[in-house]
Residue frames as a rotation matrix with the C-alpha (Angstrom) as fourth column:
MET 1
0.705 0.383 -0.596 88.43
-0.406 0.908 0.103 -125.96
0.581 0.170 0.796 -54.71
THR 2
0.546 -0.464 0.697 90.00
-0.670 0.258 0.696 -128.16
-0.503 -0.847 -0.170 -52.07
SER 3
0.187 -0.594 -0.782 92.96
-0.759 0.418 -0.499 -130.30
0.623 0.687 -0.373 -53.02
ILE 4
0.788 -0.008 0.616 93.73
-0.439 0.695 0.570 -133.84
-0.432 -0.719 0.544 -51.83
ARG 5
-0.190 -0.895 -0.403 96.85
-0.979 0.205 0.006 -135.96
0.077 0.395 -0.915 -52.21
ILE 6
0.837 0.368 0.406 96.75
-0.397 0.918 -0.014 -139.63
-0.377 -0.149 0.914 -53.14
ALA 7
-0.247 -0.899 0.362 99.46
-0.291 0.425 0.857 -142.16
-0.924 0.107 -0.367 -53.86
ALA 8
-0.483 0.001 -0.876 99.79
-0.874 -0.073 0.481 -143.02
-0.063 0.997 0.036 -57.54
GLY 9
-0.940 0.055 -0.336 98.74
-0.007 0.984 0.179 -146.62
0.341 0.171 -0.924 -56.80
ASP 10
-0.670 0.724 -0.162 95.51
0.320 0.085 -0.943 -145.45
-0.669 -0.685 -0.289 -55.14
ALA 11
-0.467 0.511 -0.722 94.01
-0.788 -0.610 0.078 -144.05
-0.401 0.606 0.688 -58.35
PRO 12
0.257 0.633 0.730 91.27
-0.133 0.771 -0.622 -146.26
-0.957 0.063 0.282 -59.81
ASP 13
-0.688 -0.415 0.596 91.73
0.461 0.383 0.800 -147.99
-0.560 0.825 -0.072 -63.16
PRO 14
-0.889 0.382 -0.252 89.95
-0.450 -0.637 0.626 -146.46
0.078 0.670 0.738 -66.19
GLY 15
-0.218 0.921 -0.324 86.20
-0.271 0.261 0.926 -146.84
0.937 0.290 0.193 -65.73
GLY 16
-0.139 0.086 -0.987 86.65
0.749 0.660 -0.048 -147.63
0.648 -0.746 -0.156 -62.03
ARG 17
0.425 0.276 0.862 86.09
-0.369 -0.817 0.443 -145.94
0.827 -0.506 -0.246 -58.72
THR 18
-0.354 -0.562 -0.748 87.69
0.597 0.480 -0.643 -146.01
0.720 -0.674 0.165 -55.29
LEU 19
0.798 0.544 0.259 86.34
0.084 -0.527 0.846 -144.93
0.597 -0.654 -0.466 -51.92
LYS 20
-0.264 -0.938 -0.225 89.08
0.594 0.025 -0.804 -143.32
0.760 -0.346 0.550 -49.80
PHE 21
0.837 0.340 -0.429 89.29
0.547 -0.521 0.655 -141.54
-0.001 -0.783 -0.622 -46.49
VAL 22
-0.127 -0.861 0.493 91.53
0.777 -0.395 -0.490 -138.52
0.617 0.321 0.719 -46.96
ASP 23
-0.877 -0.313 0.366 92.24
0.043 -0.808 -0.588 -136.01
0.479 -0.500 0.721 -44.20
GLY 24
-0.854 0.520 -0.021 89.19
0.072 0.079 -0.994 -137.17
-0.515 -0.851 -0.105 -42.27
ARG 25
-0.079 0.860 -0.505 86.74
-0.797 -0.359 -0.486 -136.98
-0.599 0.364 0.714 -45.17
SER 26
-0.041 0.199 0.979 85.07
0.365 0.915 -0.170 -139.69
-0.930 0.350 -0.110 -47.23
VAL 27
-0.089 -0.143 -0.986 86.03
-0.762 -0.628 0.160 -139.17
-0.642 0.765 -0.053 -50.88
VAL 28
0.526 0.231 0.819 85.12
0.334 0.829 -0.449 -141.08
-0.782 0.510 0.358 -54.04
LEU 29
-0.382 -0.694 -0.610 87.60
-0.514 -0.389 0.764 -141.14
-0.768 0.606 -0.209 -56.91
PHE 30
0.680 0.574 0.457 86.30
0.149 0.503 -0.851 -141.88
-0.718 0.647 0.256 -60.41
ASN 31
-0.580 -0.809 -0.098 88.51
-0.024 -0.104 0.994 -142.56
-0.814 0.579 0.041 -63.43
VAL 32
0.601 0.787 0.140 86.60
0.238 -0.009 -0.971 -141.32
-0.763 0.617 -0.192 -66.49
GLU 33
0.913 -0.255 0.319 88.56
0.328 -0.006 -0.945 -141.74
0.243 0.967 0.078 -69.72
GLY 34
0.080 -0.990 -0.112 91.87
0.817 0.130 -0.562 -141.46
0.571 -0.047 0.820 -67.84
VAL 35
-0.388 -0.134 0.912 90.88
-0.250 -0.937 -0.244 -138.35
0.887 -0.322 0.330 -65.85
ILE 36
-0.566 0.148 -0.811 90.54
0.758 0.481 -0.441 -138.70
0.325 -0.864 -0.384 -62.07
HIS 37
-0.131 0.620 0.774 87.51
-0.269 -0.773 0.574 -136.91
0.954 -0.133 0.268 -60.62
ALA 38
-0.747 -0.137 -0.650 87.28
0.560 0.398 -0.727 -136.64
0.359 -0.907 -0.220 -56.83
ILE 39
-0.113 0.781 0.614 84.11
-0.306 -0.616 0.726 -135.74
0.945 -0.105 0.308 -54.93
ASP 40
-0.696 0.076 0.714 82.93
-0.708 0.097 -0.700 -135.79
-0.122 -0.992 -0.013 -51.34
ASN 41
-0.863 0.368 -0.347 80.96
0.239 0.901 0.361 -139.00
0.445 0.229 -0.866 -50.77
SER 42
-0.525 0.711 -0.468 77.82
0.519 -0.168 -0.838 -137.05
-0.675 -0.683 -0.280 -49.94
CYS 43
-0.274 0.531 0.802 74.95
0.876 -0.205 0.436 -136.01
0.396 0.822 -0.409 -52.18
PRO 44
-0.983 -0.123 0.139 74.22
0.067 -0.934 -0.352 -132.27
0.173 -0.337 0.926 -51.78
HIS 45
-0.248 0.967 0.059 70.49
-0.293 -0.133 0.947 -133.09
0.923 0.218 0.316 -51.84
ASN 46
0.739 0.602 0.302 70.25
-0.482 0.159 0.862 -135.22
0.471 -0.783 0.408 -48.69
GLY 47
0.139 -0.803 0.579 73.75
-0.975 -0.009 0.222 -136.48
-0.173 -0.596 -0.784 -47.81
ALA 48
0.913 0.229 0.339 73.36
-0.184 0.970 -0.161 -139.97
-0.366 0.085 0.927 -49.31
SER 49
-0.067 -0.958 0.279 76.54
-0.079 0.284 0.956 -141.88
-0.995 0.042 -0.095 -50.15
LEU 50
0.608 0.223 -0.762 77.49
-0.720 -0.251 -0.647 -141.56
-0.335 0.942 0.008 -53.82
ALA 51
-0.361 -0.910 0.202 80.11
-0.734 0.411 0.540 -144.33
-0.575 0.047 -0.817 -53.82
ASN 52
-0.614 0.172 0.770 77.70
0.323 0.945 0.047 -146.90
-0.720 0.278 -0.636 -55.31
GLY 53
0.254 0.731 -0.633 75.97
-0.355 -0.539 -0.764 -144.58
-0.900 0.419 0.123 -57.75
ARG 54
0.456 -0.017 0.890 75.62
0.718 0.598 -0.357 -145.67
-0.526 0.801 0.286 -61.39
VAL 55
-0.167 -0.578 -0.799 78.07
-0.243 -0.761 0.602 -144.02
-0.956 0.295 -0.014 -63.78
ASP 56
0.533 0.303 0.790 77.24
0.722 0.323 -0.611 -143.55
-0.441 0.896 -0.047 -67.45
GLY 57
0.375 -0.527 0.762 80.11
0.546 -0.539 -0.641 -141.82
0.749 0.657 0.085 -69.24
HIS 58
-0.756 -0.643 0.122 80.85
0.310 -0.516 -0.798 -138.82
0.576 -0.566 0.590 -67.03
VAL 59
-0.123 0.803 0.583 77.39
-0.677 -0.498 0.543 -138.73
0.726 -0.327 0.605 -65.37
LEU 60
-0.940 -0.178 -0.290 76.94
0.116 0.635 -0.764 -140.10
0.320 -0.752 -0.576 -61.84
GLN 61
-0.009 0.993 0.122 73.46
-0.229 -0.121 0.966 -140.99
0.973 -0.019 0.229 -60.62
CYS 62
-0.598 -0.118 0.793 72.75
-0.790 -0.086 -0.608 -140.72
0.139 -0.989 -0.042 -56.90
PRO 63
-0.805 0.262 -0.532 71.47
0.168 0.961 0.219 -144.11
0.568 0.087 -0.818 -55.68
ALA 64
-0.804 0.492 -0.334 69.07
0.368 -0.030 -0.930 -142.50
-0.467 -0.870 -0.156 -53.18
HIS 65
0.096 0.899 -0.428 66.88
0.126 -0.438 -0.890 -140.24
-0.987 0.031 -0.155 -55.33
GLY 66
0.348 0.069 0.935 68.25
0.847 0.404 -0.345 -140.53
-0.402 0.912 0.082 -58.86
LEU 67
0.807 -0.140 -0.574 69.77
-0.250 -0.961 -0.117 -137.06
-0.536 0.238 -0.810 -59.24
ARG 68
0.639 -0.581 0.505 72.29
0.770 0.485 -0.416 -137.08
-0.004 0.654 0.757 -62.09
PHE 69
0.685 -0.504 -0.526 75.56
-0.133 -0.796 0.590 -135.18
-0.717 -0.334 -0.612 -61.67
ASP 70
0.848 -0.530 0.013 78.09
0.027 0.019 -0.999 -134.32
0.530 0.847 0.030 -64.36
LEU 71
0.656 -0.645 -0.391 81.45
0.696 0.318 0.644 -135.35
-0.292 -0.695 0.658 -62.88
VAL 72
-0.216 -0.747 0.628 83.24
0.877 -0.431 -0.212 -132.75
0.429 0.505 0.749 -65.02
SER 73
-0.206 0.208 0.956 81.26
-0.095 -0.977 0.193 -129.70
0.974 -0.051 0.221 -63.84
GLY 74
-0.962 -0.117 -0.246 80.10
0.207 0.275 -0.939 -131.29
0.178 -0.954 -0.241 -60.57
CYS 75
-0.681 0.732 -0.019 76.56
-0.636 -0.605 -0.479 -129.98
-0.362 -0.314 0.877 -61.08
VAL 76
-0.122 0.766 0.631 73.18
0.160 0.643 -0.749 -131.62
-0.979 0.010 -0.201 -61.59
VAL 77
-0.854 -0.106 0.510 72.55
0.503 0.085 0.860 -132.33
-0.134 0.991 -0.019 -65.27
GLY 78
-0.271 0.769 0.578 70.14
0.657 -0.291 0.696 -129.67
0.704 0.568 -0.426 -66.52
ALA 79
0.833 0.534 0.147 70.05
0.242 -0.589 0.771 -127.73
0.498 -0.606 -0.620 -63.23
PRO 80
0.016 -1.000 0.004 73.47
0.418 0.003 -0.908 -126.19
0.908 0.016 0.418 -62.46
GLY 81
0.279 0.128 0.952 72.34
-0.612 -0.739 0.280 -124.71
0.740 -0.661 -0.128 -59.12
MET 82
0.814 0.000 0.581 73.02
-0.493 0.531 0.690 -127.92
-0.308 -0.848 0.432 -57.14
CYS 83
0.417 -0.766 -0.490 76.61
-0.548 0.218 -0.807 -129.15
0.725 0.605 -0.329 -57.27
LEU 84
0.769 -0.316 -0.556 78.83
0.537 0.791 0.292 -131.79
0.348 -0.523 0.778 -55.71
THR 85
0.733 -0.679 -0.046 81.86
-0.479 -0.564 0.673 -130.86
-0.483 -0.471 -0.738 -53.65
LYS 86
0.874 -0.483 -0.054 84.66
0.229 0.506 -0.831 -131.48
0.429 0.714 0.553 -56.15
LEU 87
0.672 -0.738 -0.054 88.28
-0.114 -0.176 0.978 -131.83
-0.731 -0.651 -0.203 -55.10
THR 88
0.586 -0.597 -0.549 91.44
-0.715 -0.060 -0.697 -131.45
0.383 0.800 -0.462 -57.15
VAL 89
0.959 -0.246 0.141 93.72
0.164 0.886 0.434 -134.48
-0.232 -0.393 0.890 -57.01
GLU 90
0.332 -0.934 -0.132 97.47
-0.930 -0.300 -0.212 -134.30
0.158 0.193 -0.968 -56.57
THR 91
0.948 -0.033 -0.316 99.14
0.022 0.999 -0.037 -137.64
0.317 0.028 0.948 -57.21
GLU 92
0.449 -0.826 0.341 102.19
-0.788 -0.187 0.586 -138.43
-0.421 -0.532 -0.735 -55.11
LEU 93
0.568 -0.368 -0.736 104.78
-0.384 0.673 -0.632 -140.51
0.728 0.642 0.241 -56.90
ALA 94
0.957 -0.280 -0.078 106.60
0.230 0.563 0.794 -143.08
-0.178 -0.777 0.604 -54.81
SER 95
0.532 -0.845 -0.050 110.19
-0.819 -0.500 -0.282 -142.09
0.213 0.191 -0.958 -54.22
HIS 96
0.931 -0.315 -0.184 112.87
0.326 0.945 0.033 -144.72
0.163 -0.091 0.982 -54.49
THR 97
0.593 -0.794 0.130 116.27
-0.782 -0.530 0.329 -144.39
-0.193 -0.297 -0.935 -52.91
GLU 98
0.761 -0.414 -0.499 119.10
0.039 0.797 -0.603 -146.43
0.647 0.440 0.623 -54.36
ARG 99
0.765 -0.548 0.338 121.88
-0.475 -0.126 0.871 -147.59
-0.435 -0.827 -0.356 -52.09
């Protein structure tokens, strides 16, 4: 699984989402119950943007054709053969230098 780095302040609030461009790729971050899930902003079915998909708990629905993905496993609910590209998130803490 690919890893991305984000600044601590770039993580979405609980229940929220953020679209980011990280290392040349479009990534959507979802905060589900305090856990940050990061996925490529592209449905594996036809490449539609997932950034505006409806989220119900930890299930994301693709706005183009209605496929429902479990953000924890990354796979289609009920059909684990089709999965999102999930990314692990490393949060960078801001460093402060005192003088």
